[in-house]
RODRENDREN-766696 format. One record per residue (C-alpha): residue in one letter; x, y, z. Coordinates in nm, 4 decimals. Layout:
BEGIN
> type, c1, c2, c3
> A, X, Y, Z
...
REM end
This chain:
BEGIN
> type, c1, c2, c3
> M, 9.4756, 14.3594, 12.0970
> K, 9.3281, 14.3118, 12.4211
> K, 9.2030, 14.6798, 12.4272
> L, 9.0881, 14.6093, 12.0386
> F, 8.8520, 14.3230, 12.1825
> L, 8.7320, 14.5570, 12.4843
> F, 8.6285, 14.8250, 12.2669
> C, 8.3838, 14.5779, 12.0817
> I, 8.2579, 14.4993, 12.4031
> F, 8.2177, 14.8112, 12.5052
> L, 8.0339, 14.9117, 12.1870
> F, 7.7600, 14.6421, 12.2515
> S, 7.7092, 14.7454, 12.5847
> Q, 7.5914, 15.0777, 12.4520
> S, 7.2988, 14.9620, 12.2970
> L, 7.1136, 14.9474, 12.6122
> L, 7.0655, 15.3301, 12.5705
> A, 6.9312, 15.3006, 12.2414
> A, 6.5734, 15.1822, 12.0932
> D, 6.4207, 14.8733, 11.9342
> I, 6.0806, 14.8928, 11.8592
> G, 6.0514, 14.6628, 11.5262
> L, 5.9077, 14.3897, 11.7475
> S, 5.5787, 14.3785, 11.9163
> T, 5.6129, 14.1824, 12.2754
> R, 5.2659, 14.0847, 12.2404
> A, 5.3604, 13.9250, 11.9094
> L, 5.6803, 13.7645, 12.0714
> G, 5.4814, 13.6000, 12.3086
> M, 5.2820, 13.3996, 12.0580
> G, 5.5602, 13.2858, 11.8260
> N, 5.5711, 13.6271, 11.6441
> A, 5.2801, 13.4790, 11.4602
> F, 5.1072, 13.8264, 11.4162
> T, 5.0013, 13.9037, 11.0440
> A, 4.6695, 13.8253, 11.0240
> I, 4.5640, 13.9477, 11.3685
> V, 4.7331, 14.2849, 11.3965
> N, 4.4913, 14.5660, 11.4839
> D, 4.6595, 14.8178, 11.6726
> T, 4.9748, 15.0654, 11.6328
> D, 5.1786, 14.7281, 11.6161
> S, 5.0526, 14.7363, 11.2551
> V, 5.3088, 14.9756, 11.1349
> F, 5.5724, 14.6898, 11.1441
> Y, 5.3827, 14.4122, 11.1205
> N, 5.1365, 14.4507, 10.8391
> P, 4.9927, 14.8121, 10.7243
> A, 4.6359, 14.6661, 10.6469
> G, 4.5574, 14.6681, 11.0324
> L, 4.5718, 15.0479, 11.0343
> A, 4.2137, 15.0229, 10.8588
> K, 4.0657, 14.8944, 11.1935
> M, 4.2058, 15.2046, 11.3843
> K, 3.9158, 15.4336, 11.2850
> A, 3.8805, 15.6968, 11.5865
> F, 4.1493, 15.8996, 11.6892
> Q, 4.4244, 15.7094, 11.8647
> W, 4.7763, 15.7886, 12.0170
> T, 5.0357, 15.5760, 12.1114
> L, 5.2029, 15.8493, 12.3267
> F, 5.4953, 15.6280, 12.4125
> D, 5.5911, 15.2621, 12.3900
> A, 5.9037, 15.1720, 12.5538
> A, 6.0624, 14.7964, 12.5318
> L, 6.3586, 14.6431, 12.6964
> G, 6.5157, 14.3194, 12.6543
> T, 6.8045, 14.0741, 12.6658
> N, 6.8834, 13.7236, 12.5949
> T, 6.9666, 13.6343, 13.0228
> Y, 7.0701, 13.8426, 13.2954
> D, 7.3812, 13.5793, 13.3581
> S, 7.4687, 13.6275, 13.0217
> Y, 7.5018, 13.9910, 13.0340
> Q, 7.6518, 13.9940, 13.3589
> D, 7.9057, 13.7646, 13.2484
> Y, 8.0089, 13.9731, 12.9689
> L, 8.0576, 14.2315, 13.1794
> D, 8.2830, 14.0490, 13.4482
> I, 8.4882, 13.9594, 13.1058
> A, 8.5311, 14.3096, 12.9990
> E, 8.6862, 14.3725, 13.3772
> D, 8.9276, 14.0820, 13.3570
> S, 9.2908, 14.1130, 13.3419
> S, 9.3814, 13.8060, 13.1243
> D, 9.5301, 13.8434, 12.7952
> I, 9.3160, 13.8123, 12.4696
> D, 9.3045, 13.4425, 12.4726
> G, 9.1466, 13.4224, 12.7998
> I, 8.8719, 13.6577, 12.7299
> I, 8.7937, 13.4612, 12.3846
> S, 8.7654, 13.1497, 12.5828
> G, 8.5421, 13.3007, 12.8567
> L, 8.2982, 13.4057, 12.5915
> Y, 8.3197, 13.1147, 12.3647
> G, 7.9793, 12.9414, 12.3365
> S, 7.8215, 13.2667, 12.4540
> S, 7.5777, 13.5128, 12.3014
> V, 7.5020, 13.8787, 12.4065
> N, 7.1776, 14.0138, 12.3023
> V, 7.0450, 14.3122, 12.4434
> Y, 6.7967, 14.5861, 12.3004
> A, 6.5934, 14.8614, 12.4338
> G, 6.3583, 15.1666, 12.2724
> G, 6.0434, 15.3272, 12.1982
> K, 5.7941, 15.4540, 11.9416
> S, 5.4988, 15.7403, 11.9241
> V, 5.2221, 15.6791, 11.6657
> I, 4.8977, 15.9048, 11.5921
> S, 4.6273, 15.7309, 11.3742
> F, 4.2963, 15.8682, 11.2687
> G, 4.0768, 15.7329, 11.0181
> G, 4.3296, 15.4820, 10.9043
> L, 4.5940, 15.7686, 10.8189
> T, 4.8706, 15.7293, 11.0484
> F, 5.1817, 15.9160, 11.1174
> G, 5.4783, 15.8387, 11.3763
> A, 5.8430, 15.8346, 11.4890
> Y, 6.0447, 15.5482, 11.5947
> G, 6.3994, 15.4314, 11.6689
> L, 6.5750, 15.1027, 11.6558
> V, 6.8760, 14.8986, 11.8247
> D, 6.9462, 14.5442, 11.7672
> A, 7.2856, 14.3910, 11.8981
> V, 7.4098, 14.0614, 11.9015
> F, 7.7291, 13.9295, 11.9805
> D, 7.8757, 13.5680, 11.9401
> V, 8.2123, 13.4060, 11.9574
> H, 8.2660, 13.0642, 11.8075
> N, 8.5385, 12.8112, 11.7827
> P, 8.8030, 12.8689, 12.0491
> V, 9.1152, 12.7603, 11.8469
> F, 9.0034, 12.9945, 11.5558
> P, 8.8244, 13.2976, 11.7297
> N, 8.5152, 13.3998, 11.5045
> I, 8.2814, 13.7061, 11.6345
> D, 7.9623, 13.7156, 11.4665
> S, 7.8225, 14.0669, 11.5356
> N, 7.5107, 14.2139, 11.4084
> Y, 7.4561, 14.5726, 11.5248
> R, 7.2387, 14.8205, 11.3957
> V, 7.0675, 15.1449, 11.5136
> D, 6.7821, 15.3005, 11.2985
> Y, 6.5447, 15.5825, 11.3781
> G, 6.3160, 15.7600, 11.1501
> F, 5.9484, 15.8543, 11.0602
> L, 5.6729, 15.6979, 10.8803
> A, 5.3300, 15.7634, 10.7401
> G, 5.0891, 15.5077, 10.6291
> W, 4.7187, 15.4445, 10.5485
> G, 4.4982, 15.1446, 10.5756
> M, 4.1643, 15.1435, 10.3779
> N, 3.8470, 14.8861, 10.3969
> L, 3.7724, 14.8085, 10.0710
> I, 3.5106, 14.5465, 10.1565
> P, 3.3109, 14.5977, 10.4592
> E, 3.4215, 14.3887, 10.7429
> M, 3.6105, 14.1816, 10.4734
> L, 3.9025, 14.2979, 10.2832
> D, 4.1577, 14.5503, 10.4275
> I, 4.4858, 14.6887, 10.2643
> G, 4.7645, 14.9403, 10.3714
> L, 5.0586, 15.0997, 10.2411
> L, 5.3214, 15.2306, 10.4555
> G, 5.6349, 15.4613, 10.4163
> R, 5.9397, 15.4788, 10.6324
> R, 6.2395, 15.7496, 10.6175
> V, 6.5038, 15.5663, 10.7806
> T, 6.8882, 15.6577, 10.8949
> R, 7.0735, 15.3668, 10.9919
> T, 7.3843, 15.2991, 11.1488
> G, 7.5953, 14.9666, 11.1762
> G, 7.5021, 14.6234, 11.0395
> H, 7.6320, 14.2647, 10.9982
> I, 8.0213, 14.2411, 11.0493
> P, 8.1860, 13.9086, 11.1072
> I, 8.5254, 13.9656, 11.3031
> G, 8.7772, 13.6617, 11.2459
> V, 9.0639, 13.6069, 11.3753
> S, 9.2849, 13.8070, 11.1373
> T, 9.0633, 14.1142, 11.2232
> I, 9.1411, 14.0933, 11.5687
> A, 9.5081, 14.0411, 11.4917
> T, 9.5275, 14.3043, 11.2279
> L, 9.2712, 14.5998, 11.2520
> S, 9.2868, 14.9026, 11.5237
> S, 9.0040, 15.0143, 11.7520
> D, 8.9586, 15.2986, 11.5221
> A, 8.9545, 15.0536, 11.1976
> I, 8.6557, 14.8699, 11.3653
> Q, 8.4842, 15.1158, 11.5175
> D, 8.4721, 15.2650, 11.1091
> E, 8.2978, 14.9514, 11.0367
> F, 8.0391, 14.9983, 11.3009
> S, 7.9789, 15.3499, 11.2337
> Q, 7.8680, 15.2848, 10.8626
> T, 7.5887, 15.5508, 10.8412
> G, 7.2969, 15.6027, 10.5476
> T, 6.9301, 15.7204, 10.4911
> G, 6.6839, 15.5252, 10.2814
> Y, 6.3267, 15.5125, 10.2028
> A, 6.1315, 15.1740, 10.2780
> F, 5.7731, 15.0759, 10.1887
> D, 5.5712, 14.7957, 10.3115
> W, 5.2342, 14.7123, 10.1632
> G, 4.9506, 14.4698, 10.3223
> A, 4.6594, 14.2897, 10.2873
> T, 4.3943, 14.0973, 10.5008
> L, 4.0899, 13.9015, 10.4130
> T, 3.8674, 13.8133, 10.6732
> F, 3.5678, 13.5468, 10.5885
> P, 3.2437, 13.5771, 10.7838
> G, 3.1773, 13.3458, 11.0429
> A, 3.1731, 13.2480, 11.4050
> L, 3.5747, 13.1948, 11.4035
> K, 3.6245, 13.4840, 11.1264
> P, 3.9017, 13.3087, 10.9317
> T, 4.1497, 13.5411, 10.8022
> I, 4.4165, 13.5278, 10.5504
> A, 4.6829, 13.8053, 10.5481
> F, 5.0032, 13.8779, 10.3450
> T, 5.2602, 14.1294, 10.3978
> W, 5.5326, 14.2757, 10.1577
> R, 5.8021, 14.4519, 10.3720
> D, 6.0912, 14.6833, 10.2357
> M, 5.9209, 14.6467, 9.8725
> G, 6.2111, 14.6137, 9.5990
> N, 6.5036, 14.6326, 9.8898
> T, 6.5501, 14.9139, 10.0984
> K, 6.8970, 15.1040, 10.0249
> Y, 7.0970, 15.3238, 10.2246
> Y, 7.2660, 15.6514, 10.0709
> G, 7.5207, 15.8435, 10.2879
> G, 7.7604, 16.1529, 10.1634
> L, 8.0167, 16.1159, 9.8768
> G, 8.2544, 15.8376, 9.9599
> Q, 8.0931, 15.7424, 10.3024
> A, 8.0419, 15.3620, 10.3331
> T, 7.6804, 15.2876, 10.4118
> P, 7.4985, 15.0099, 10.5318
> A, 7.4107, 14.6898, 10.3275
> P, 7.0457, 14.7194, 10.2040
> T, 6.7771, 14.5733, 10.3637
> Q, 6.6287, 14.2552, 10.1625
> Q, 6.2664, 14.2498, 10.0899
> E, 6.0392, 14.0119, 10.2845
> H, 5.7003, 13.8303, 10.2291
> I, 5.5120, 13.7142, 10.4826
> L, 5.1701, 13.4925, 10.4856
> G, 4.9733, 13.4986, 10.7769
> L, 4.6426, 13.2961, 10.8926
> G, 4.4338, 13.3407, 11.2097
> L, 4.1030, 13.3088, 11.3706
> T, 3.9059, 13.4668, 11.6259
> F, 3.6075, 13.3628, 11.8582
> D, 3.5060, 13.6156, 12.0727
> T, 3.2285, 13.5691, 12.4057
> L, 3.1138, 13.8497, 12.6202
> L, 3.4077, 13.8256, 12.8565
> M, 3.7004, 13.6171, 12.6433
> S, 3.8649, 13.6479, 12.3317
> I, 4.0670, 13.3132, 12.1636
> K, 4.3206, 13.4237, 11.8879
> P, 4.5178, 13.1367, 11.7060
> A, 4.7295, 13.2375, 11.4507
> L, 5.0248, 13.1463, 11.2096
> D, 5.2897, 13.3101, 11.0315
> F, 5.5118, 13.1737, 10.7335
> R, 5.7797, 13.4398, 10.6990
> Y, 6.0604, 13.4772, 10.4676
> L, 5.8752, 13.3139, 10.1553
> N, 6.0939, 13.4569, 9.9028
> D, 6.4174, 13.3266, 10.0369
> S, 6.4609, 12.9425, 9.9057
> D, 6.7735, 12.9379, 10.1085
> M, 6.6584, 12.9393, 10.4622
> Q, 6.5164, 12.6205, 10.6614
> I, 6.1668, 12.6017, 10.6424
> G, 6.1394, 12.5804, 11.0258
> K, 6.3062, 12.8743, 11.0742
> K, 6.0250, 13.0569, 10.8805
> I, 5.7438, 12.9472, 11.0942
> G, 5.5797, 13.1109, 11.3891
> V, 5.2461, 12.9888, 11.5589
> G, 5.0580, 13.0757, 11.8431
> V, 4.7514, 13.1572, 12.0508
> E, 4.6294, 13.4751, 12.2653
> I, 4.3567, 13.4539, 12.5157
> S, 4.2161, 13.7849, 12.6230
> W, 4.0091, 13.8395, 12.9337
> P, 3.9054, 14.2467, 12.9924
> L, 4.2243, 14.2978, 13.2147
> I, 4.4422, 14.0352, 13.1304
> D, 4.5990, 13.8290, 12.8021
> V, 4.7969, 13.5347, 12.8155
> R, 4.9722, 13.3698, 12.5180
> A, 5.1582, 13.0705, 12.4161
> G, 5.3438, 12.9800, 12.0730
> L, 5.6021, 12.8209, 11.9080
> H, 5.9005, 13.0592, 11.7499
> Q, 6.1762, 12.8794, 11.5147
> G, 6.0875, 12.5540, 11.6992
> Y, 6.1437, 12.7234, 12.0602
> Y, 5.8585, 12.7669, 12.3158
> A, 5.7013, 13.1353, 12.3512
> L, 5.5077, 13.2770, 12.6307
> G, 5.3691, 13.5851, 12.7105
> A, 5.1143, 13.7965, 12.9386
> S, 4.9730, 14.1665, 12.9261
> F, 4.8198, 14.3670, 13.2290
> D, 4.5931, 14.6393, 13.1121
> L, 4.5402, 14.9292, 13.3858
> W, 4.3399, 15.1725, 13.1675
> F, 4.5632, 15.3937, 12.9698
> F, 4.8719, 15.2054, 13.0914
> R, 4.9897, 14.8608, 12.9646
> V, 5.2724, 14.6271, 13.0438
> D, 5.3452, 14.3364, 12.8174
> A, 5.6024, 14.0772, 12.9072
> A, 5.7398, 13.7923, 12.6653
> T, 5.9905, 13.4904, 12.6385
> Y, 6.0801, 13.3391, 12.3059
> G, 6.3631, 13.1188, 12.1411
> Q, 6.5682, 13.2792, 11.8448
> E, 6.7749, 13.0322, 11.6596
> L, 7.1293, 13.1001, 11.6071
> G, 7.2300, 12.7963, 11.3365
> E, 7.1671, 12.7297, 11.0390
> Y, 6.8378, 12.4909, 11.1438
> P, 6.5981, 12.4411, 11.4468
> G, 6.6895, 12.2816, 11.7118
> Q, 7.0714, 12.3611, 11.6494
> L, 7.1369, 12.6652, 11.8647
> E, 6.8907, 12.8331, 12.0934
> D, 6.8995, 13.1839, 12.2262
> R, 6.6416, 13.2417, 12.4901
> R, 6.5465, 13.5757, 12.5054
> Y, 6.3190, 13.8103, 12.7391
> M, 6.1286, 14.1114, 12.6704
> L, 5.9585, 14.4093, 12.8669
> Q, 5.7382, 14.6525, 12.7346
> F, 5.5509, 14.9259, 12.8794
> S, 5.2840, 15.1596, 12.6724
> L, 5.0799, 15.4753, 12.7233
> D, 4.8008, 15.5185, 12.4734
> F, 4.4550, 15.6274, 12.4583
> G, 4.1716, 15.7243, 12.2097
> I, 3.9312, 15.9941, 12.1331
> D, 3.5791, 15.9370, 12.0151
> P, 3.5353, 16.1873, 11.7176
> G, 3.1576, 16.1862, 11.7474
> S, 3.1188, 16.2419, 12.1526
> F, 3.4589, 16.3783, 12.2056
> E, 3.4861, 16.1319, 12.4916
> L, 3.8202, 16.0049, 12.6036
> F, 3.8796, 15.6103, 12.6182
> D, 4.1271, 15.3805, 12.6964
> L, 4.2078, 15.1686, 12.3484
> E, 4.0570, 14.8158, 12.2998
> R, 4.2209, 14.5355, 12.4019
> P, 4.3151, 14.2863, 12.1424
> S, 3.9229, 14.2027, 12.0695
> I, 3.6969, 14.2588, 12.3760
> K, 3.4989, 14.5356, 12.2659
> S, 3.3102, 14.5335, 12.6025
> H, 3.6004, 14.6610, 12.7730
> N, 3.6612, 15.0244, 12.6395
> R, 3.5777, 15.2570, 12.9359
> K, 3.4930, 15.6105, 12.8619
> L, 3.5789, 15.8940, 13.0986
> R, 3.3157, 16.1968, 12.9881
> R, 3.4396, 16.5768, 12.9558
REM end
């Protein structure tokens, strides 16, 4: 039985070698409120209408991220994996703990709103509740695939729309492991549960409406995984559960000066899920940008979020911390998480064929060009 439990721990430790690019560090630093203001290649995961803002040839060569909840938590579960005590001692040691680890990257090319890319994703969460009757709540998924999308400006400087399609191969899913499962299943049986694999086709649609004025008030809407995304495997093969569709409403403002940009934003997610607590649906934040540095702050599911970026020409580093609610309502059980992201991207002016670093969030005067 101990080997079975340690096998589960080992399985989650492998996610450090995989990829997670479904979330943006920039967005997380401002409470994940991003739908109305996204204007770069992160549009492929937040709002396809943002693709309409990328007119020149742009290439995010790589975009790599690493994250976890806390170093101490990760170290604790490594220590427990090496413990020689029995299964009860191992479970007691993990009680009340949450292990979350992820890493990843993407590569995206865009020109005139037409976008292509490849990506990978791993998200692994491991929680142990109730020391008397242990319940291991596990979420484990590995996604990799390809995407293609197009953003179009319907009304100049006002209305953008976008559509994105993704071919996704997924392994894993949400797998609760109760005391009876621990007592009866072999490690091979649990491995089979985590090895569920299938391929599906997902479609996202988005729109952004920006009103003229000094603050440029913006309303955005995104419909992710339209009609639910189902996964298909070979004959008789177990596949992951479908990804449920999500409706997101975003609000934002933009105030630009010569050397500084201020962007407050709000996201109201899971509009179509009436069972979720409202507090878990809301993210709010603000981003303040200078030519080389951005700072961010916000609230995500009722917990504070902080972030910062440093831009060194084509290379950018983003960092963020945010709170994730593991309970049923905000304020019940916070999981404090941290994320670090490295990006290398550039653009080519189609008229002059000059090479330039991509715009920071809003400060257009920061673009620096290299002549051929």
